[in-house]
N, C-alpha and C positions, 0 to 999 in steps of 0.2 A: 256088448259088455256094459254093465252098469257102472256109472261114475261113482267112485268112492270119495266120500268127503275128505277134503284136505285139512289137516290139523297142523297149525304152526305152533311149535312149542318154543317159548322164549326163555332163555336163561341156560346157564350151565352149572347150576347148583347140583349137588348130589341128589336132591329130591327130584328136580326136573329131569335129570339124566335117568333116574330110576323109573319115572313115569314114562319117559320115551322108550326105555327098554321094555317095559311091560306092554305098552301099546303097540310095539312093533309086532307082537304076536297076534294082533287083531287084523285079519285079512280084509275087513270091511273098511279100513281107514288107510289113507295115505298120510305119512308123517314127514315133516321137515323140522329140524331143530336149528335154531340160531341163537347167538349170544346177544346181549343187550347193547346194541349200537343203534342209536336213534336213526341214523341214516340207513342202516341195513334193515331195520324194521320197516321203515317207510318203503324202501326199495322192494323188499320181499313182499310186503302186503300189496303193493301195486302190481308187481310182475306175476305173482303166484295166485292172487285172488283167493286166499284161503277161506274156507267155510267157518273155521273156528280158530281163535288164537287163545292158547292156554298160557297163563302166567301166574306168578306169585304176587299176591296183593301187597305184601310188605316191601317189595322192591322199591328203590327210589325212583324207578322208571314208571311206576303206576300212573301218575298223572299224564305222562306222555302217551302211554298205552291207551288210557281212557279217552284221549283226544281222538283216537282212531274211530270212535263211534260217530263223530261228526264228519270225519273225512271219508269214511268207508261205510255208507249206509248199507244195512243188511248183514254186516259182519257180526258174528257172535263172539263175545269175549267171555272166557271162563277164568275168573280170578280165584286162585286158591288162597284161602285164609287159613294158614297153618295153625294159628293160635287157637282156633275153634273147630278145626277139621271140617270147614265148610267150603263148598264151591259156590261162588257167587256168579250167577248168569246175568250178563249185561247185553242188551241189544239197543239199536238206535231207532227202533220204531217209535213214532210219535203219533199221537191222536189228539183230536179236538173234542172237547166235551163241555157242554153247557148245562146238562141236566144229569140227574142220577140215572135216568134211563140210558143216556149216552154212555155214562161210565160203566153201567152193567154190560152194555153191548161190547165195550172195549175189553172188559174182563173175559167175557165169553169168547171173543175173537182170539185173544192172547192164549187162552187155555187151549183152544182148538188149533193154534199155530204150533204148539209144542209137538214135535215129531218124536215118536218112539222108534228105535231101531227094530226092524222086523225080526232080526236074528241077533241076540246079544252076543258080545264078544265073550269068549271063554278064556280067562286068564288064570292059570294055575288052579283050574277046577272051580273058579267062582265066576258067576255071571257079572258083567259090568253093566 
């Protein structure tokens, strides 16, 4: 059986609950929703080892959530910017670059590191 990516959804706003309800229909994902308690976020991130944390950028907890990048290397944060309908992808990968050639190699590596799901989720007739 293939391991399904674990998505931790932070917050209990109407938007986040709607996203959780929609993603529940995606069999390729495992979902866990929690409210914004700093202790609970740390505890869940440590015990569950999620692949992705989904949160609203405008929340007062954003700086705390962003600190997870230092504490949990390899975790992927998806920040929802509702004012502009954007999803901001944040990761903790770091690179050393002294030349433009180094920079170009980093760009190529990061582009290659982006994984595309082999089978898109179908939610209400639309591919995600």
